[in-house]
C-alpha positions as CSV (number, residue, x, y, z in Angstrom):
1,M,-54.2,7.1,120.2
2,S,-55.4,9.2,123.2
3,G,-53.8,12.2,121.7
4,S,-55.7,12.0,118.5
5,I,-58.9,11.5,120.4
6,K,-58.3,14.7,122.4
7,E,-57.6,16.5,119.1
8,I,-61.0,15.5,117.8
9,L,-62.8,16.3,121.0
10,Y,-61.1,19.7,121.6
11,E,-59.5,22.6,119.8
12,K,-61.7,23.9,116.9
13,N,-63.9,20.9,116.1
14,I,-66.9,21.9,118.1
15,L,-66.9,25.5,116.7
16,S,-66.3,24.0,113.2
17,L,-69.3,21.8,113.7
18,V,-71.4,24.7,114.9
19,T,-70.3,26.7,111.8
20,S,-71.2,23.9,109.4
21,L,-74.5,23.2,111.3
22,T,-75.5,26.8,111.2
23,G,-74.8,27.1,107.5
24,A,-76.6,23.9,106.8
25,I,-79.6,24.8,108.8
26,L,-79.9,28.2,107.1
27,G,-79.4,26.5,103.7
28,L,-82.1,23.9,104.6
29,V,-84.5,26.7,105.6
30,S,-83.9,28.6,102.4
31,F,-84.4,25.3,100.4
32,M,-87.8,24.6,102.1
33,L,-88.9,28.2,101.7
34,L,-88.1,28.0,98.0
35,T,-89.9,24.7,97.5
36,R,-93.0,26.3,99.1
37,G,-92.7,29.7,97.4
38,L,-92.1,28.6,93.8
39,E,-94.0,26.4,91.4
40,Q,-92.3,23.1,90.8
41,K,-90.9,24.0,87.4
42,M,-89.7,27.4,88.6
43,F,-88.0,25.7,91.6
44,G,-86.3,23.3,89.1
45,D,-84.9,26.4,87.3
46,W,-83.6,27.7,90.6
47,V,-82.0,24.4,91.4
48,L,-80.3,24.3,88.0
49,F,-79.1,27.9,88.4
50,I,-77.6,27.3,91.9
51,T,-76.1,23.9,91.0
52,L,-74.3,25.3,88.0
53,S,-73.2,28.3,90.1
54,T,-71.8,26.1,92.8
55,F,-70.0,24.0,90.2
56,F,-68.3,27.0,88.6
57,D,-67.5,28.5,92.1
58,L,-65.6,25.3,92.9
59,L,-63.8,25.5,89.6
60,R,-62.7,29.1,90.4
61,F,-61.8,28.6,94.1
62,G,-60.4,25.1,93.6
63,L,-57.5,26.7,91.8
64,T,-56.5,28.7,94.9
65,S,-58.5,27.7,98.1
66,T,-56.8,24.3,98.9
67,A,-53.4,25.7,98.1
68,L,-54.1,28.8,100.2
69,V,-55.1,26.6,103.2
70,R,-52.0,24.4,102.9
71,F,-49.5,27.3,102.4
72,L,-51.0,29.4,105.3
73,S,-51.0,26.4,107.7
74,G,-47.4,26.9,108.6
75,G,-46.4,30.3,107.2
76,N,-45.4,33.6,108.9
77,K,-47.4,36.8,108.6
78,E,-45.5,38.2,105.6
79,N,-45.8,35.0,103.7
80,N,-49.5,34.9,104.6
81,K,-49.9,38.3,102.9
82,I,-48.1,37.2,99.8
83,Y,-50.3,34.1,99.4
84,Q,-53.5,36.0,100.2
85,G,-52.7,38.6,97.6
86,T,-51.7,35.9,95.1
87,S,-55.0,34.1,95.7
88,Y,-57.0,37.2,95.2
89,K,-55.1,38.2,92.0
90,I,-55.6,34.8,90.5
91,G,-59.3,34.8,91.5
92,L,-59.9,38.2,90.0
93,A,-58.3,37.2,86.7
94,I,-60.6,34.1,86.5
95,V,-63.6,36.3,87.1
96,F,-62.8,38.6,84.1
97,V,-62.2,35.5,81.9
98,L,-65.5,34.0,82.9
99,I,-67.4,37.3,82.3
100,L,-66.0,37.5,78.8
101,I,-66.9,33.8,78.0
102,F,-70.4,34.1,79.4
103,V,-71.2,37.3,77.5
104,L,-70.0,35.8,74.3
105,L,-72.0,32.6,75.0
106,K,-75.2,34.5,75.6
107,L,-74.8,36.4,72.4
108,V,-74.4,33.2,70.5
109,I,-77.5,31.7,72.0
110,H,-79.6,34.8,71.1
111,K,-78.1,35.1,67.6
112,F,-78.8,31.5,66.6
113,D,-82.1,31.1,68.7
114,F,-80.9,28.0,70.5
115,V,-83.6,26.3,72.6
116,V,-82.1,26.3,76.2
117,N,-83.6,25.3,79.5
118,N,-84.6,28.5,81.5
119,G,-82.3,27.4,84.3
120,Y,-79.3,27.5,82.0
121,L,-80.4,31.0,80.7
122,L,-80.6,32.3,84.2
123,F,-77.1,31.0,84.9
124,F,-75.6,32.5,81.8
125,S,-77.2,35.9,82.7
126,Y,-76.4,36.2,86.4
127,Y,-73.4,34.0,87.2
128,P,-70.8,36.6,85.9
129,V,-72.2,39.1,88.5
130,L,-72.2,36.4,91.2
131,A,-68.7,35.4,90.4
132,F,-67.5,39.0,91.1
133,L,-69.6,39.6,94.2
134,N,-68.6,36.4,96.1
135,L,-64.9,36.5,95.4
136,S,-63.9,38.4,98.6
137,W,-65.8,36.4,101.1
138,N,-64.9,33.1,99.7
139,N,-61.2,34.1,99.7
140,A,-61.6,35.2,103.3
141,T,-63.2,31.8,104.2
142,S,-60.1,29.9,102.9
143,Y,-57.9,32.2,105.0
144,F,-59.9,31.6,108.2
145,Q,-60.0,27.8,107.5
146,A,-56.2,27.8,107.4
147,K,-56.0,29.8,110.7
148,Q,-58.9,27.7,112.3
149,K,-60.9,30.9,112.9
150,F,-64.3,29.3,112.5
151,N,-66.1,32.0,114.4
152,L,-65.3,34.4,111.6
153,I,-66.3,31.8,109.0
154,L,-69.6,31.6,110.8
155,L,-70.0,35.4,110.7
156,L,-69.5,35.5,106.9
157,R,-71.9,32.6,106.3
158,V,-74.6,34.0,108.5
159,L,-74.3,37.3,106.8
160,N,-74.5,35.6,103.4
161,I,-77.2,33.0,103.9
162,G,-79.0,34.6,106.9
163,T,-80.0,37.8,104.9
164,F,-81.2,35.6,102.1
165,V,-83.4,33.5,104.4
166,I,-84.9,36.7,106.0
167,F,-85.9,37.9,102.6
168,L,-87.4,34.5,101.6
169,I,-89.5,34.5,104.8
170,I,-90.9,38.0,104.0
171,N,-91.3,37.0,100.4
172,N,-93.4,33.9,101.2
173,L,-95.6,35.8,103.7
174,F,-96.2,39.1,101.9
175,L,-94.3,39.7,98.6
176,N,-94.6,36.6,96.3
177,C,-91.7,37.8,94.1
178,K,-90.8,36.0,90.9
179,L,-87.6,33.9,90.5
180,E,-85.5,36.7,88.9
181,T,-86.2,39.0,91.8
182,I,-85.2,36.3,94.2
183,I,-81.9,35.9,92.3
184,Y,-81.3,39.7,92.6
185,V,-81.6,39.4,96.4
186,F,-79.4,36.4,96.3
187,L,-76.7,38.4,94.6
188,G,-77.1,41.1,97.2
189,S,-76.6,38.6,100.0
190,N,-73.2,37.7,98.5
191,L,-72.2,41.3,98.3
192,L,-72.6,42.0,102.0
193,P,-70.0,39.5,103.4
194,S,-67.6,40.5,100.6
195,L,-67.8,44.1,101.5
196,L,-67.0,43.2,105.1
197,S,-64.1,41.0,104.1
198,A,-62.6,43.7,101.9
199,I,-63.0,46.4,104.6
200,M,-61.3,44.2,107.2
201,K,-58.6,43.1,104.8
202,W,-59.4,39.5,105.2
203,D,-59.6,38.7,101.5
204,G,-56.2,39.6,100.1
205,L,-57.5,42.5,98.0
206,F,-55.0,45.0,99.5
207,F,-52.2,42.5,99.3
208,M,-52.3,41.9,95.6
209,G,-49.2,44.0,95.1
210,K,-47.2,41.5,97.3
211,A,-47.9,38.7,94.9
212,T,-44.8,37.6,93.0
213,K,-44.3,35.6,89.8
214,S,-43.0,32.6,91.9
215,S,-45.9,32.7,94.3
216,V,-48.4,32.7,91.4
217,Q,-46.6,29.8,89.8
218,E,-46.4,27.9,93.1
219,M,-50.1,28.3,93.8
220,L,-51.1,27.4,90.2
221,S,-48.8,24.4,90.3
222,F,-50.5,23.0,93.4
223,G,-53.9,24.4,92.5
224,K,-54.2,22.9,89.0
225,F,-54.7,19.4,90.6
226,S,-56.7,20.6,93.6
227,M,-58.9,22.5,91.2
228,G,-59.4,19.4,89.1
229,T,-60.2,17.4,92.2
230,L,-62.8,20.0,93.5
231,V,-64.3,20.4,90.0
232,G,-64.5,16.6,89.7
233,S,-66.0,16.4,93.2
234,S,-68.6,19.0,92.3
235,L,-69.4,17.2,89.1
236,L,-69.9,14.0,91.1
237,K,-72.7,15.8,92.9
238,S,-74.0,18.2,90.3
239,A,-73.7,16.1,87.1
240,D,-77.0,14.4,88.0
241,T,-78.9,17.7,88.1
242,I,-77.1,19.1,85.0
243,I,-77.8,16.0,82.9
244,I,-81.4,15.7,84.1
245,G,-81.9,19.3,83.1
246,L,-80.8,18.4,79.5
247,S,-83.5,15.8,79.2
248,P,-86.6,16.9,77.2
249,I,-88.7,14.4,79.1
250,L,-87.5,14.9,82.7
251,G,-86.4,18.6,82.4
252,S,-86.9,21.2,85.1
253,A,-89.7,19.1,86.8
254,G,-87.2,16.2,87.1
255,V,-84.6,18.5,88.5
256,A,-87.0,19.7,91.1
257,Q,-88.0,16.2,92.1
258,Y,-84.5,14.9,92.3
259,A,-83.4,17.9,94.4
260,I,-85.6,16.8,97.3
261,P,-83.8,13.5,98.1
262,L,-80.5,14.9,97.0
263,K,-80.8,17.4,99.9
264,L,-80.0,14.4,102.1
265,T,-76.3,14.6,101.1
266,D,-76.2,18.1,102.4
267,L,-77.9,17.2,105.7
268,L,-75.7,14.2,106.3
269,G,-72.7,16.2,105.2
270,I,-72.9,18.6,108.1
271,P,-70.5,16.6,110.4
272,L,-68.4,15.5,107.4
273,R,-67.7,19.1,106.3
274,S,-66.9,20.2,109.9
275,F,-64.4,17.4,110.5
276,T,-62.7,17.7,107.1
277,V,-62.1,21.5,107.4
278,T,-60.3,20.8,110.7
279,A,-58.6,17.6,109.6
280,F,-56.9,19.0,106.5
281,P,-54.8,21.8,108.2
282,K,-53.7,19.3,110.9
283,M,-52.7,16.6,108.4
284,A,-51.0,19.3,106.2
285,N,-49.1,20.6,109.2
286,R,-47.9,17.0,110.1
287,S,-46.9,16.5,106.5
288,L,-44.9,19.7,106.3
289,N,-43.0,18.5,109.4
290,N,-42.4,15.0,107.8
291,D,-44.6,13.3,110.4
292,L,-46.4,10.7,108.2
293,N,-47.4,8.6,111.3
294,G,-49.1,11.7,112.6
295,V,-51.0,12.1,109.3
296,K,-52.1,8.4,109.5
297,T,-53.2,8.8,113.1
298,I,-55.4,11.8,112.3
299,F,-56.7,10.1,109.1
300,Y,-57.8,7.0,111.0
301,G,-59.4,8.9,113.8
302,Y,-61.4,11.2,111.7
303,S,-62.5,8.8,109.0
304,G,-63.5,6.0,111.4
305,T,-65.3,8.3,113.8
306,V,-67.4,10.0,111.1
307,T,-68.2,6.6,109.4
308,I,-69.6,5.2,112.7
309,L,-71.5,8.5,113.2
310,F,-73.2,8.2,109.8
311,I,-74.5,4.7,110.3
312,P,-77.4,5.6,112.7
313,M,-78.1,8.7,110.7
314,A,-78.4,6.6,107.5
315,I,-80.7,4.1,109.3
316,L,-83.0,6.9,110.4
317,G,-83.1,8.4,106.9
318,F,-84.0,5.0,105.5
319,V,-86.8,4.3,108.0
320,F,-88.4,7.7,107.9
321,A,-87.7,8.5,104.3
322,E,-91.3,9.3,103.4
323,H,-91.8,11.7,106.3
324,I,-88.5,13.5,105.6
325,V,-89.4,13.9,101.9
326,L,-92.7,15.6,102.7
327,F,-90.9,17.7,105.3
328,L,-88.4,18.9,102.8
329,G,-90.6,19.4,99.7
330,G,-94.1,20.0,101.1
331,N,-97.4,19.2,99.4
332,E,-96.1,20.3,96.0
333,F,-94.2,17.0,95.7
334,K,-96.9,14.7,97.3
335,E,-97.8,13.1,93.9
336,S,-94.1,12.0,93.4
337,L,-93.8,10.6,97.0
338,P,-93.2,6.9,96.1
339,L,-90.4,7.8,93.6
340,L,-88.7,10.3,95.9
341,T,-88.9,8.0,98.9
342,N,-87.0,5.2,96.9
343,I,-84.3,7.7,95.9
344,F,-84.0,9.0,99.4
345,R,-83.4,5.5,100.7
346,I,-80.7,4.9,98.1
347,F,-79.0,8.1,99.2
348,S,-79.3,6.9,102.9
349,L,-77.1,3.9,102.0
350,Y,-74.8,6.0,99.9
351,S,-74.1,8.3,102.8
352,I,-72.2,5.6,104.8
353,L,-69.6,5.4,102.0
354,L,-69.0,9.2,102.0
355,P,-66.5,9.6,105.0
356,I,-63.8,7.2,103.9
357,D,-64.0,8.4,100.3
358,R,-63.7,12.0,101.4
359,F,-60.9,11.6,103.9
360,T,-58.7,9.6,101.5
361,G,-58.9,12.6,99.3
362,V,-58.1,15.0,102.1
363,A,-55.2,12.8,103.2
364,L,-53.7,12.7,99.6
365,D,-53.9,16.5,99.4
366,S,-52.3,17.0,102.8
367,I,-49.2,14.9,101.9
368,N,-48.8,17.0,98.8
369,K,-50.2,14.3,96.4
370,P,-53.0,16.3,94.8
371,K,-52.3,14.6,91.5
372,L,-53.3,11.2,92.9
373,N,-56.5,12.6,94.4
374,F,-57.2,14.3,91.0
375,Y,-56.8,10.9,89.2
376,K,-59.2,9.3,91.7
377,V,-61.8,12.0,91.1
378,V,-61.4,11.9,87.3
379,V,-62.2,8.2,87.2
380,M,-65.2,8.7,89.5
381,T,-66.5,11.6,87.5
382,L,-66.2,9.9,84.2
383,A,-68.0,6.8,85.6
384,N,-70.7,9.1,87.0
385,I,-71.3,11.1,83.8
386,V,-71.5,8.0,81.6
387,G,-73.8,6.3,84.1
388,D,-76.0,9.4,84.3
389,F,-76.4,9.7,80.6
390,I,-77.5,6.0,80.4
391,A,-79.9,6.5,83.4
392,V,-81.5,9.7,81.9
393,F,-81.6,9.0,78.2
394,V,-81.8,5.2,78.1
395,F,-83.7,4.2,81.3
396,K,-85.3,7.7,81.8
397,S,-85.2,7.0,85.5
398,L,-84.3,9.2,88.4
399,E,-83.9,6.0,90.6
400,V,-81.2,4.7,88.2
401,V,-79.4,8.0,88.5
402,A,-79.3,7.6,92.3
403,I,-77.9,4.0,92.0
404,V,-75.1,5.3,89.7
405,T,-74.2,7.6,92.6
406,V,-73.6,4.7,94.9
407,L,-71.5,2.8,92.3
408,F,-69.1,5.7,91.6
409,T,-68.6,6.3,95.3
410,F,-67.5,2.7,95.8
411,I,-65.1,3.1,92.9
412,G,-63.7,6.2,94.7
413,I,-63.1,4.3,97.9
414,V,-61.2,1.5,96.2
415,L,-59.0,4.0,94.2
416,G,-58.4,6.3,97.2
417,Y,-57.4,3.5,99.5
418,Y,-55.0,2.1,96.8
419,Y,-53.3,5.5,96.2
420,L,-53.0,6.3,99.8
421,N,-51.7,2.9,100.8
422,K,-48.9,3.2,98.2
423,E,-47.8,6.5,99.8
424,I,-48.1,5.9,103.6
425,K,-49.1,2.3,104.1
426,I,-52.5,2.4,105.8
427,E,-54.4,-0.5,107.3
428,A,-58.2,-0.9,106.8
429,R,-58.8,-2.3,110.3
430,N,-57.6,0.9,111.9
431,F,-60.6,2.8,110.6
432,L,-62.9,0.8,112.8
433,Y,-60.5,0.6,115.7
434,E,-59.9,4.3,116.0
435,G,-63.6,5.1,115.4
436,I,-64.7,2.8,118.3
437,A,-61.9,4.1,120.5
438,F,-63.1,7.6,120.0
439,F,-66.7,6.8,121.1
440,K,-65.4,4.8,124.1
441,S,-63.3,7.7,125.2
442,L,-66.5,9.9,125.3
443,K,-67.5,8.1,128.6
444,S,-64.7,9.8,130.5
445,Y,-66.0,13.3,129.4
446,L,-69.7,12.7,130.2
């Protein structure tokens, strides 16, 4: 037990947390600058564009990123080049397919004069460009995650989000650019880290020739389930926004309002993301060495620690919900304050459920059972989509949408525990035991 505590305290976890924290802070700053620099409806269009873009990014990189991390966790340098090149080759092929689909889709919309929310139109127009520009730096991020080089992940994220934030500050003070100009700058901020990744040979571009038929098949075989899992996970978060955007009543204004409390999941996800990116390679390495007890020890330690960490954060979010909503959204959202405060409090309770749900999925992937994690996410996603449609088109309520989020997460915890218990026989009480043991051990380091 003491060994697992030291693993959590030392090695790469602090740097991983700093990386996630820096990215999250920059993301929060850009979010707040956009809420104050755009009208509410225009901000809703931006949220819809960025939500759809994030969803499709996960679809693309889900096919290769998790597989790349797992295969590189225990590979030699030559195998690393093969898998890096394979990942880039698959990613580039997906980009060209998406460009073709989106160009045809946009032609159909114009030809038949379909009435489409402006956020969707922006996505159809600009995502193909974004998909090409962010390929290299996202591929490099997966490579650095496998190698636990979080300082370089931090560099890429700062280069990406930092340049965008600098522009938004200048824009709010002096320029007052329209939404499409902001999107052009956003595209440019994705080009910069990709150029660096290509020049430094971090992305696999120069190793595409090393990709083999068997490496492609191996990565696709693993990736088809991890892609489904990541797409499902993204839908769990983005389906709310996408479905609200389809509503003629709620529309872009509803998307903008819902985005304010939804930002809580990003804020409280900072420690969760930092711990999962360090936990997965460790569990994968134990699994590759047939050390299932080691997998369980890491799983208990991480999931228990983060759950306990989330409890006071959730309480603070619940108590100070009104102040946090005003801080995030500004005066533009003052009229919607009672509604947004209620939703924010629902998300505060929901955040306590996140760690165990997330780490059961990570554990299933690490023991090479991505299919089971995929099944879990599919059930959660279907429940969420059905619930969202009922909430939006029957109840016409953003609060009911938030309640649905809590329900599907509970379903995910039950399914994840069931699947993982069948594979490695876990015990629920060890979550709490290892979490408390971690915080007790901190006394010896203070």
